[in-house]
Structure formats: structure tokens, C-alpha cells
N, C-alpha and C positions, 0 to 999 in steps of 0.2 A: 555247803553240805555239811561241815563240821563247826559251823560259827560259835565261837567263844565256848567249846567241849573239852579242849584239851585232849583230844583224842589221840592216844598213842598209837601210832601208826604200826608199831612193831606187834600189836596185837590185833589187828585188822587183818583179812584177807589182802593178799597182793593184788589180786586184781581189782579190787574196790579201791585201794590206794592209785593203783595206775590209771583207773578211770578217771580219779580225781584230778591227777596230775596231768591228765589229757586236757584239762580246762585251762591249764595255767600256761600262759604265752611270755610272762616276764618273772624273773626272779631277781630280788634284791636282797644281797646279804650284808649283813654287819661284819666288821672285819676281826677285831679282838674277840675271841672267845667262841667264834665262829668258823673263820677260815684260819687264822693263825693265833699263835700265843706269843707275843714279842717276836722273836727272828725266827720261828718254827712253824711251819704249817701242820695243822691238826690232822691226824691219820683219816685218809679219805677224801680230806676236803678239796684237795687239787684236782682229783678224777671227777668228783660230784660235780663241781663247778664247772670244769671243761664240758663233762658231758651234757650239761644242760644247755650249754652254749653250742655244742655241735648238732644237738637235737633240734636246733631252729629256734630256742627261746632265747630272748633279750636277756643278759645277764648284767648287774649292775653291783656294786660296792656303794654303800652309804654308811659312812662312819661319823662319829662324834669326835674322833681323833683330830685336834687342829693343831698337833705339833709339825706336821708335815703337810706339803703341798697335795693337791690332788695327781701332779705329775710323779712326784715324789713316791705316791702310794701306789699309784700304778706300777711304777718300776719296781717297787718292793714286791707286790704281787706275781710280776712276772719273772723276778729273781726266784720266786718262790715255787713256779711252775704254772700258776693261773694264767688263763689265755683272757687278756682286758686291756682295754686303751684308757687314757686320761680321761676323755669324754664319758665313759662309763662310769666314773667315779665321782662322788659326790661328798664333801665333807662341812662339818659345821664352820670351818674358816671360810670355805668359799659361800655358804649359807650367807654368812655375816658380810663379806665383800658384796656378794649379788644383792643382798636386800640394799645396802648403801648405794649402789649403783641405779638400782630402780627409783630410789629418792632422788636420784640427780644429787647426790650429796657433794657439795664443792669445797667442804673444809678438810682438817686433817682428823684422823681418828687416832686417839692416845691407846696404845695397845699393851695391855697386860697378858702376855702368852708368848708362845713359842713363834719360829720362823714362819711357820705355815701359814698365820694370819696374815704377817706382813707379806709374804709371797702374793698370796691370792688378792690382797688389797692393791698391790703394785699391778699384777696381771690385769685388773679391770680398770686401771687408773686411778683409784683412788689413795691418796697420800696418807702414809702413816708416820706415827712416830714414837719413840719409847726412849726411856731414860736408864742408864745404867747406874743405881746410885745406892748407898747404905746410910743407915743413919748413924753417924758418927758424933753427933752431939746431943744435948737435951732435946727431946721432940719438941717443946714449946719454942725454943731458938729454930731448929728446924722449920717449924709451921711459918714462923712468924716472917722469914726470910724467903718463903717458897716464891719463886718465879713461875708463874703460868703462862703457857703458849695462848695468846688471845684469839689464834687462828683453828684450835681445836673444837672441834663440834659433836663428838662421839668418844665414848669410851668403851673399849671392846677387853671383855675378860675372858681368858681361856686358861686351861692349866699352865702356870708358869714355875719352871723350876727355880727362877731366879726370884721368887716371891719374897718380900721382905716389906718391914713396916713403912721404910721411906716409900715405896712404891704405893702402897696401900693409900698412904696418906695424901699422896700427890693426886693418885685418880679419885679419891674420894672428894677432895677439894674441887676437882674439876665438877663432879656431880652435883655439888651445892649450887650448881647452875642449872634450874629447871630445863633452860633450852639447849642443853647437852645431852645427847643420845645415850643410853645406858644399855648394852647389848653385852649378851652372854654365850659362848658356844654350847654350853650344855650344864645340867645339873648334877653331872655324875660327881658325886663328893670324893669318892676314893676309888680306888682301882686295885683288886686283889692282884698279887704277884707269887703267891704260892707262900708255904711254911708260916702261913698267920702274918703275913706282911702285906700293908698298902701302899700304895702312891697317892698323894694328896692330888684331887681333881679339881677342874674348874669349880664344881659347885661349893667346895668349901671356901675360896677365894670370894666366890659371888655371895655367900652368905656373909662374911666379914664385912663386904662393900655395902650390903642391904641393911646391916645393923649400923653401921659407919654413918649412911646417908639418911636412911629411911627410905630410899627409893627402890622399886622392884624392876628387876632387869628384863628385857625381852630377850627370851630364849629364841634362839635361831636354829640351834641343831635339834636333833629328835629330842622329843615327840611332837616338835612343830611341823605340819605339813608343808609349812614353806620349804623345808630342806628339799622336798620332792617337786618343788615347782617347775623346775628345768625339764622334768620328765612328764609332768603332769600337764603344763600349760601348752607343752609342744605337741602334745597327743601321741608322743611317744610310747607311753603306756596306758593301757586300761585298767582303772582300779579293781575291777570286779575278776580281773584275768591276772592279776599280780600276785605274787607271793611274797612276802616279807620274811625273812629268817633271821632270827636273833636269839641273843642269850639273855638278854636283860628286859625284865617286865616293865620298869617305870619309862625306859626309852624306846627299845626296839617294839614291842607288843603294844604298848601306848601309841606309838607311831603308826604301827599299822592299824590301829582301829580309827584314828583322826584321819587316815589318809582313804579309809575305805579297802583297804587290801586284805587278803586271806593272811593269815599268819602261821608261821612254824617256829615252835620255840626249840632249842637245843640245850641239853645238860651240860655242855662243855665249857660253860663261862661262869658269869655272876650268879644267875637265881637257879634254882632247882625244883623239881616236880613238886617236892613237898612244900613248896612256899606256895606254888599254884592251887595246889588241893586245900591249902589253909584258907586261900581267898575265897574259893567256890563254897567251903563251909560256912564261914562266916556270912556269906550272902548278902554283902554290902553292894547296893547296885552302882554306886560311886567307883568301884574297883571292878566292875565288869570289863571295863576298857583293858584290864591288864592280865586278863586270862586269854591266852592263844587259842586259836581252831585247833591246832594237832600240835604233837609233840614227838620228838626223836632224841635218843640219846647224845646224838652228834649228827653234825652235817652229813659226814661221810656214810652214815646208815640210810640215807636217801638213795644212794646209787644202786641198791639190789633193787629198786623199784622203777628205775630207769633203764634197766636191761632188758 
């Protein structure tokens, strides 16, 4: 009905919006910027999410956050008041682990990232390894004496608060072997935290790795439809009756287009309505996938159409 028109639902008759929503059987929400911001739920998000659940719709959280496990994210959501279980949460960390499981991967995965990746790998029976080290001598000496684990068959890169030159060199040296898989959680280079401040994301680390090795990573978080594979392949959701709610064009909205979902962009996170209008005005057909079907200032604004 609204395919890639970025229709502002607040400017449409309520009955028309309600009619459209009646065709939606499943709702997938991004987490940060849609449901919460760090440790605080966004206004109206809890009531809206829970109302969607009690109305009989299937609700899910799909996030590129690889810092915590699916279980920890479900528990965080519950603590904030959202009604959800672990099996309704998907993360880029789980996506990487599931990819290796499906490939019957038997080696070790060297991880540059937070505990969420290690936890998801362990849960699926994939062995992972990491090294806590800093560069305390000349780089040429460090590289010359570098000992690599011959059992490593993959390098996984996520957001890593302990990122440093020593880790970069070790991971890059592994990747000089073309037989070792190069996986990334997402291409988010930075995360805004307010007051004109940002946190370095996995995309920044991956860019450095790509420059160092000349290799291109396989990104397994959004916008790769592989992220939604557990839901799609099981028949748990139907693409045409699934709504993706996100705040980021390059990940959430692009992901929705790749999966054949309907999309709702909210203005409470990374991208703005102004940026969408600019893409539409430029008319670049390659960027069409970044234009959402619908728009609301926040996820909480959807509640008035559900009552």
C-alpha cells in the first residue's frame, strides 16, 4: 500500500492506517533507537510493543548489537517492561554463530568483539578464541614473533571496546590466509550517544581490517537477510505480512527491502526524515532500498492506531 513512499502516518486518516495495520501479522523491531536508548525505554515503546503482542501479532527484536547474548538482550527488554522471550530475539552475534553452525564449521573462530559473540558461539557448540594483548614493543618485533593458532578457521569482527593495534595485526595476519573466513557483525561505523559524541562501531574496525588485508568481510547482521533466516526458513513469519520497524536506513530499512518486509522508519534514532527526503529528491535508483514505506516520529506514536 505504501511501498517506498515514506508516508507519514500522522498525516493520514486513522482508519486508513488501521486498515493497513490489520494486514500485519508479525512485527520486527530494532532495539537501540526504536525500543530503548542505552538503559532507558523510549517513550511509549513498551506499551506499543506489548499491545502488538496482546493483539495476536508475533513480535521480535532483531539487533546488530553483538555486545550481549540473545538471552541477555531478552532479559534487558523484560527489565524495561517489554514482553518477550529469548527465542524471539535475534542478534548479529547469533547470526554469525548460526552461519558457522550451518557450514558445519569444525575449527576455532578468532573473535575481535564483545562477550555476546563468544556466548552465542559457545551455545551452538562452536569453539572461539581471543587474545588480551597490547603492543608494548616495536611493531616489527611484535609481528616477527607472532604465534598463530593453526586451528583458527575464521575471524569474526564486532564492536570491540578493547580494540588495539596488537589485536588488529593478529587478526589481519590470520586473514592473510585466504582459507580463513572473514565475518563481520555489521557495518555500523559509529553509534551516536548524544551531545555530539559517538562510540566506535564494528564498521570502523572492519574498514581497518579491509585496508590491512585487502579482503572484504561477509557481513551477517542487518541488512543481510541471513539475519532473519531462522524466522523465514521455519515459516514462522511471512515476508508480505511482516513489518520491520527501524531507525537506520542503511541497516534496518535496507534489511526490510532485502527480506521483502514492509517498513516503518522512526525518527527517534540515527537517521532523520530530512535524509529520506533528500534520497527521494536525488532519485538514485540504487538508493531506493533505503526509502521506508512509512514514517512515525517514534515507535510510541503507533499506539494510537492500535487502540
